C-alpha positions, 0 to 999 in steps of 0.5 A: 458544487463544492470545492476545498482548497489546499488549506480546506483539503489539508483541514479535511484530512487532519478531521478524517485522521481524528474521526478514524482514530475515534471510531477505533476506540469506541467501535469494538468491531473496528478494533477487534478487526485491526481496521486501519484509522485512515481506512475507518475515518476515510470511508466513512467520509467517502460514503457521506458523499456519496450520499451527499451526491445523490441529492446533487450536491458534490465535495471536490478536494484539492489532491495536489498534496497527495503525491508529495505525501506519498513520495515523502513516505517512501522516502522515509521507507527508504531511510529507514533501511540499513543495509545491514540490517537487509542483509540479514533478512535476505532469506526472508525478503526472498521467500515473501517475494516468491509469495508475492509473484506467485501471487501475481499469476494467481491473480492473472489468471483468476481475472482471465478465467472468471472474464472468459466464463462470464463472456469477457474479454479476456483483457479485462480479466487481466486489468482486474488482476495484477495490473490494477490490485498489485499494481495500483492506480498509477500501473491501472492507468498506464495499462489502460492506455496501453490497451485502448491504444494496442487492443482496442479495449474500450473504457479501458481506464475507466474500468482500471481506476475502478477496479484499482479504487475496489482493490484500495478499499478492499486491501484496507479492510481484510488485512486486519481481519486475516491477522486476527483469524491468523493471530488466534493459531500462534503465540504471540511475543511478549514482554517479560518482567524482567525485560525492558521494553523495547523502543519501538523502530520505523512504523511499527507502533506509530503511537508510541512516543519518541522523543525528538527535538527541533534540531533533529527534526530538521535534519530529518526534514532535510534528509527527506527533502534531498531524497524526494529531489534527487528522487524526481531527479533520477526519475527524469533522467531515466524516463523513457529508457529501458530503467524506467521505474515509478517516481516513488521507486526512485525515491526510495532508492535515493533515500536508501542510497543516502542513509547508507552512504552517510553511515559508511562515511561516517558523516552521519546517522540517522535518527529513525525516531524522526523518520518514523514520525514524518513518516507515519504523518505523511503515510496517515495524510496520505491515506486520509485524502486518498480515502475521503476522495474516493469517488465510491460511485464509480465502484456502484457503476461497475457491471456485476461480471466485473464486480462478481471478479473482483469480488473473487479477487478479495476472496483469493487474496484472502485465502492466499494470505492465510493459506500461502503466505502465512505458512511459507513465512513460518506460521508465527506472529511475524506472518501473520503480520505480514500477511495483513501487509500482503493483503494490504498491497496485494490489492492496493497499495504499499501504504495500505499494507503499512498501515494494516501492520500498524493496526495490528501492531499496535494493539498486539506488539512489534514485529520487526521482520514484518516491517523490514520486509514488506516495504521493500517488496512492496514499494520496490520489488513488485513493480518490477516483478508485475511488469514481467508477469503482466508481459509474460501473460499477454506473450501467450498464444491466446492473447495474440489472437485477441 
């Protein structure tokens, strides 16, 4: 057993990012199919750890930094949300949200149908639907406990975590290829010689240089810290009430309120370049730690019927992004980037969605609409609508008899 402490894990995560960057730069397949750098490096390390485990060598990481990094990322999403811009994109956000709800319904129907067809408990099909795929590890763990206590479904928690892990891996792998296929059908917006190149906003192109100063960097760091503190306090106040929300949603909400309140009062204008830098650093390190610490042997332990259900769900996600998300969002370049993002949080999580879109925009060019819509829907609305969809399914007479 090899255990890495906080500092060792931070070093390992940094090396994973450097490895991923080198792999994407040198391996044409990864670059052509827009595989995010943290995903490339993290999966290579996860596979190496799986091989080491076969010779009785196990490596454990200190993942205590993972949650603060995730929350810091969502704080920067909130601090980047200009309500004036969101009003302009209100219709687009609404259309994308409808597409997202459509996928949640399809995922659950597919999971229940396949589970029944394969002779499994239909509750297992629901667990391999939107609960773990769109919901991720946190939602999966919560509902797994409910299924054990209320429905007596043995091993529900283990199944939920393994399914969420499968979704996280596939969400980071299929988004790039889906975008590559779709971009072949559209005209990618370019910059004419007469136009000055536009500095990318927010999270669009993380490798573009952005001028910053030490003092403004500290100001932005303070805003993120306030968002984390107030978001955790808000989460504590809402805990156990009908309005309870995940911590990251509270942090994001505080970020939105903080940014727009300071702007409306004329006290401070958030410096988006620092926000994007800190947000991208948090996102990259979070994904590196999450992926390099994946226990791939949990996936290998999945029974064949469950693996079949999850594999079909991944295929359904790709087809839904191509034939539904892309078309309803306008069948253009922005729609292709949105489709890549939908694959990310439709199977994994919002950070995976952002990484997918960054891999695409870094190569083909920015998409302001995609980086406006996906963070808000993927981080804020999806958890709310997912709970509603899940409860509606559980209210069906079909489950009442279970």
